[in-house]
C-alpha positions in Angstrom: 19.2 101.0 106.1 20.2 98.9 109.1 21.5 101.9 111.1 18.0 103.4 111.1 16.4 100.4 112.7 17.0 101.6 116.2 14.3 104.3 115.6 11.7 101.6 115.7 12.2 101.1 119.4 13.3 104.4 120.9 11.5 104.1 124.2 12.8 100.5 124.7 16.3 101.6 123.7 16.2 104.3 126.3 15.1 101.9 129.0 17.2 98.9 128.1 20.5 100.4 127.0 22.9 101.2 130.0 24.4 104.6 130.5 28.2 104.8 130.4 30.3 104.2 133.5 31.1 107.1 135.7 34.8 106.3 135.4 34.7 106.7 131.7 32.9 110.0 131.9 35.4 111.3 134.5 38.3 110.3 132.2 36.7 111.9 129.2 36.2 115.2 131.1 39.7 115.2 132.4 41.3 114.5 129.0 39.2 117.1 127.1 38.6 119.9 129.6 34.9 119.4 129.4 33.1 122.2 131.1 31.3 125.5 130.8 32.4 127.2 127.5 33.4 124.0 125.8 31.8 123.7 122.4 30.9 120.0 121.9 29.4 118.0 119.0 28.1 114.5 119.5 27.6 112.1 116.6 24.8 109.5 117.1 23.7 110.2 120.7 20.9 107.6 120.7 18.6 108.6 123.4 21.4 110.3 125.5 23.3 107.4 127.1 26.4 109.6 127.2 24.9 113.0 126.2 23.2 113.6 129.6 26.4 113.0 131.5 28.3 115.4 129.3 25.6 118.1 129.6 25.9 117.9 133.3 29.3 119.6 133.0 27.7 122.7 131.6 29.1 122.5 128.1 27.5 123.9 124.9 26.4 120.6 123.2 25.0 119.9 119.8 24.0 116.2 119.2 23.2 115.0 115.7 20.9 112.0 115.6 19.7 110.1 112.6 16.4 108.8 114.1 13.6 111.3 114.8 12.0 109.1 117.5 15.4 108.6 119.2 16.1 112.3 119.0 12.7 113.1 120.6 13.6 110.9 123.6 17.0 112.4 123.8 15.5 115.9 123.9 13.2 114.8 126.7 16.2 113.5 128.7 18.1 116.8 128.1 15.3 119.1 129.2 17.2 120.1 132.4 20.1 121.3 130.2 19.2 124.4 128.1 22.7 124.5 126.6 22.2 121.1 124.9 20.2 120.6 121.7 19.5 117.7 119.4 19.3 117.9 115.6 17.8 115.2 113.3 20.1 114.5 110.4 22.6 112.1 108.8 26.0 113.3 110.0 27.4 112.8 106.5 24.9 115.4 105.1 24.6 117.7 108.2 26.0 121.2 107.4 28.8 122.1 109.7 28.4 125.4 111.5 30.8 128.2 110.9 32.3 128.0 114.4 34.4 124.9 114.9 34.0 122.6 117.9 36.5 122.1 120.8 35.4 118.4 121.1 33.7 115.9 118.9 32.3 112.8 120.6 30.9 109.5 119.2 29.9 106.7 121.6 29.3 103.3 120.1 28.0 104.9 117.0 30.9 105.9 114.8 31.0 102.5 112.9 27.6 103.4 111.4 29.0 106.5 109.6 30.3 106.2 106.0 34.0 105.4 106.3 34.8 107.7 103.4 33.3 110.6 105.2 33.6 110.2 109.0 37.2 111.0 109.9 37.6 113.9 107.4 34.4 115.5 108.5 35.3 115.2 112.2 38.5 117.0 111.3 36.6 119.7 109.5 34.2 120.1 112.5 37.1 120.5 115.0 39.2 123.6 115.6 43.0 122.9 115.2 44.1 121.1 118.3 40.6 120.1 119.2 39.9 116.6 120.5 37.9 113.7 119.0 36.6 111.3 121.7 35.7 107.9 120.3 34.0 105.4 122.6 33.7 101.7 121.6 31.9 99.0 123.4 32.7 95.2 123.3 31.1 92.2 125.0 34.0 90.4 126.5 34.5 87.2 128.5 33.2 87.4 132.0 30.0 87.4 133.9 27.9 84.2 133.4 30.4 82.5 131.1 28.5 79.2 130.8 25.3 81.0 129.7 27.0 82.8 126.8 28.7 79.5 125.7 25.3 77.8 125.7 23.6 80.7 124.0 25.8 80.3 121.0 23.8 77.2 120.2 20.6 79.3 120.1 22.3 81.7 117.6 23.6 79.0 115.4 20.1 77.5 115.2 18.1 80.7 114.6 20.5 83.3 113.1 22.1 82.1 109.8 24.7 84.9 110.0 26.2 83.4 113.2 29.8 82.1 112.7 30.1 78.5 114.0 32.0 78.1 117.3 32.1 81.8 118.1 33.3 82.5 121.6 33.8 85.6 123.7 37.3 87.1 123.8 39.2 88.2 126.9 39.7 91.9 127.2 43.5 91.4 126.7 42.9 89.8 123.3 41.1 92.9 121.8 43.5 95.3 120.1 42.9 99.1 120.1 41.8 100.0 116.6 43.3 103.4 115.7 44.0 102.9 112.0 41.8 105.7 110.7 43.3 108.1 113.2 47.0 107.2 112.9 48.0 110.7 111.6 46.3 112.5 114.5 48.2 113.9 117.5 48.5 112.8 121.1 46.4 109.7 120.7 45.5 108.2 124.1 43.4 105.2 125.1 41.6 104.3 128.3 39.7 101.1 129.1 37.2 100.1 131.7 35.1 97.0 132.2 31.9 96.5 134.1 29.4 93.7 134.7 25.7 94.2 134.5 23.2 91.7 135.8 19.9 91.2 133.9 16.7 89.4 134.7 15.4 87.3 131.8 13.1 90.0 130.6 15.6 92.7 131.0 18.1 90.8 128.9 15.5 90.1 126.2 14.7 93.8 126.1 18.3 94.6 125.7 18.7 92.2 122.8 15.7 93.8 121.1 17.7 97.1 120.9 20.4 95.4 118.8 20.3 95.9 115.1 21.1 92.3 114.2 18.3 91.0 116.4 15.7 93.4 115.1 16.7 92.7 111.5 16.0 89.0 111.8 12.8 87.6 110.2 10.0 87.5 112.9 9.9 83.7 113.2 13.7 83.5 113.6 13.8 86.4 116.1 11.0 84.8 118.2 12.7 81.4 118.0 16.1 82.9 119.1 14.6 84.9 121.9 12.5 82.0 123.1 15.6 79.8 123.1 17.6 82.4 125.2 14.6 83.0 127.5 14.3 79.2 128.2 18.1 78.9 128.8 18.1 81.8 131.4 15.0 80.6 133.2 15.9 76.9 133.2 19.7 76.9 133.8 20.4 80.2 135.4 17.5 81.0 137.8 16.2 83.8 135.7 19.2 86.0 136.0 22.5 86.4 134.1 25.5 88.8 134.1 27.2 90.3 131.0 30.6 91.9 130.9 31.2 95.0 128.8 34.5 96.6 127.9 34.4 100.3 127.0 37.4 102.0 125.4 37.9 105.8 125.1 40.3 106.9 122.3 41.1 110.6 122.3 43.3 111.9 119.5 43.8 115.6 118.8 43.3 117.1 115.4 46.7 118.2 114.1 47.1 122.0 114.1 47.7 122.0 110.4 46.5 119.1 108.3 46.0 119.1 104.5 42.3 118.9 103.6 40.9 120.2 106.8 
């Protein structure tokens, strides 16, 4: 199961994956009233990239993580926050508590959940009028543009699943996907972009936390990473910059909806 592959590298994931921008966390808190007394469920926290920032607001937080090694690192990161806990389970099979949540959050993880289950179960988890905060992350045009154009040749050579001629999109070309949530209330969207500069090794470490890279056969993975390493060192002085776009989508559960 590809979504479980992150558990193989929990410590690397924690070190290499960036936390979410302060601007996004501030917007999330403002839109949802995050704070003491807020009952929060997070789906797929990883090692706590967003979880820690939410726990700092003093909320009561339950995070459901598929990977036991990932969950253990998340628990370590959450030690200063006694009102936060991490459970190891598949969200699809996790038994919902009797008390509903005020807020359900999923940050760059919701696409891994069974599409037949995810939105209905979020609705069941929320109180009427509660908020679902969905965070998505896209790699968009920006940063060291020439590197990412050249890196495509590495992927086409070593990763057979790579579409030919693939190029990064500008942020303005990416539509907000709210199809599954179209019947929910008060749907809002907030976007922010940021650039992160990586040394060669830092970028290789980040790539090794992506499921597609980890799933490659070892010879292909080593060939791909070697190609990228040589490209950064030879043409970009050992340092490149990547541009990320984060989108926060915050619909509210309808007060009365059939099936919830």
